[in-house]
Every structure is written in C-alpha cells, then in structure tokens.
C-alpha positions in Angstrom: 7.3 -0.3 11.3 4.1 1.7 11.1 2.7 2.2 7.6 1.1 5.4 6.2 -0.3 8.0 8.5 -2.9 5.7 10.0 -5.4 8.5 10.0 -8.1 6.0 9.2 -7.6 4.0 12.5 -10.5 4.3 15.0 -9.5 6.0 18.2 -6.9 8.2 16.5 -7.9 11.3 18.2 -7.2 14.5 16.4 -9.0 16.9 18.8 -6.0 19.1 19.4 -6.2 22.7 18.4 -4.8 23.8 15.0 -2.4 26.7 14.7 -5.3 29.0 13.8 -7.1 28.3 17.0 -9.8 26.0 15.5 -10.2 22.4 16.7 -9.0 19.7 14.3 -11.7 17.4 13.0 -12.5 14.5 15.4 -13.1 10.9 14.3 -16.8 11.7 14.4 -16.2 14.2 11.6 -14.5 11.7 9.3 -17.0 9.7 7.2 -16.8 5.9 7.6 -15.1 4.0 4.9 -17.1 1.7 2.7 -17.0 -1.9 3.9 -15.1 -3.1 0.8 -12.5 -0.4 1.3 -12.1 -1.3 4.9 -11.6 -5.0 4.0 -9.0 -4.1 1.3 -7.0 -1.9 3.7 -7.2 -4.5 6.5 -5.7 -7.1 4.2 -3.1 -4.7 2.9 -2.0 -4.0 6.5 -1.3 -7.7 7.1 1.2 -8.1 4.2 4.6 -8.7 5.8 7.6 -6.5 5.2 9.5 -7.7 2.1 6.4 -9.3 0.6 3.7 -8.1 -1.8 0.2 -8.8 -3.1 -1.1 -7.7 -6.4 -4.3 -5.8 -6.8 -5.8 -9.0 -8.3 -4.5 -11.1 -5.4 -6.3 -8.9 -3.0 -9.6 -9.1 -5.0 -9.3 -12.9 -5.2 -8.5 -13.2 -1.5 -11.6 -11.1 -0.6 -13.7 -12.9 -3.2 -15.1 -9.6 -4.3 -14.3 -6.9 -6.9 -11.3 -7.0 -9.2 -7.9 -5.4 -9.6 -9.4 -2.1 -10.7 -11.6 -1.9 -7.6 -8.7 -2.7 -5.3 -6.6 -0.1 -7.2 -9.4 2.5 -6.7 -9.5 1.8 -2.9 -5.7 2.1 -2.7 -5.7 5.4 -4.7 -8.4 6.9 -2.4 -7.5 5.5 1.0 -4.1 3.6 0.6 -2.0 6.3 2.3 -3.0 4.9 5.6 -1.4 1.5 5.0 1.8 0.1 3.5 0.7 0.9 0.0 4.0 -0.1 -1.6 3.2 -3.7 -0.7 0.1 -3.7 -3.0 1.5 -3.8 -6.6 0.7 -4.3 -10.2 1.0 -7.9 -11.5 4.0 -6.9 -13.7 6.0 -5.7 -10.7 6.3 -2.1 -11.8 6.2 0.3 -8.8 3.4 2.8 -8.4 3.8 5.6 -11.0 4.9 8.9 -9.4 6.0 7.1 -6.2 8.7 4.9 -7.7 11.6 6.3 -5.7 9.7 6.2 -2.4 8.5 2.7 -3.1 12.0 1.6 -4.0 13.4 2.9 -0.8 10.8 0.8 1.1 11.7 -2.3 -1.0 15.4 -1.9 -0.3 14.7 -1.3 3.5 12.4 -4.3 3.7 14.5 -6.7 1.5 11.7 -7.1 -1.1 13.0 -9.2 -3.9 13.7 -7.2 -7.1 14.3 -8.5 -10.6 17.9 -9.0 -11.6 19.7 -6.3 -13.5 19.2 -6.2 -17.2 20.8 -4.1 -19.9 18.1 -1.5 -19.5 18.8 -1.2 -15.8 22.0 0.7 -16.5 19.9 3.6 -18.0 19.7 6.7 -15.9 16.6 6.8 -13.7 15.8 3.1 -14.3 13.6 1.7 -11.5 13.8 -2.1 -11.1 10.6 -4.2 -11.0 9.6 -6.4 -8.1 10.3 -10.1 -8.5 6.6 -11.1 -8.2 7.4 -14.8 -8.2 9.7 -14.5 -5.1 8.0 -11.5 -3.3 4.3 -12.6 -3.7 2.5 -13.3 -0.4 -0.3 -15.9 -0.3 -2.1 -14.3 2.6 -1.2 -17.2 4.9 2.5 -17.9 5.4 5.0 -15.3 6.7 
C-alpha cells in the first residue's frame, strides 16, 4: 500500500498542465528537503504495516535530534509517508486525524489497547498498544 501522496519522491513528474492552462511546478521548482527531514521520512517509510515507531524511537535510531524535532518534520513533511505509523509514546493517535489514523490501524491490524470503561464513551478513540506494536527498526 502506498502511503501519503509521495509528492516528495524524486522523479515524480508533475509537468502536466493545470486546468487554468499553466504548467504544474516541476521537481526542479520544489525546494530540497533538509537532510534530517529526508532521513526521518526515509525511516518512516520503512515501518511495516501494523507496526509503529514513536517520535523518540526515530530520533534514537537516527542518533540525532529528539521527539520534538521528529514531530516537526512529520508535521511539515509527513503527508508523503505513512504518518500514522509514527506516534506519540503514550499511543494516542495524532490530534485532528484520530479517525483517519484509526481506520489505518484497523486495516493494518495494528495492536490497540484493550477496551476500558472509558472506551464505551461516545467518540472514544483507542490508543495503540505500544508494547505490542512498536517496531525496533530491524525485524518485520
């Protein structure tokens, strides 16, 4: 399954004409990503379906930055990758994208925490079971 819109991928030609007759920007018109952002996104793309890494896991794996820096990269550029697989350490889905993320988690079989008394409340979004879903960057 392809993730995001993959607009950041090199060679993704967008030279077709827009409806107003102007040419769409080409790859040459799109500024290059900072090296750190590229590395964060490259690692995020390797996370298998049904597995997650926390923002801190990614920073630790890259041996650079921290959870906030990874979160910033994901906020700015993460739409081009499987963003729902990069999560907070407490397993709470991305604010404002909870339902979209939950649909991905169900489709991919991502382990979620067991139901609690609060889960019966209208609009309750379950958390990811980080212990079971966490990917170490090596095994499938």
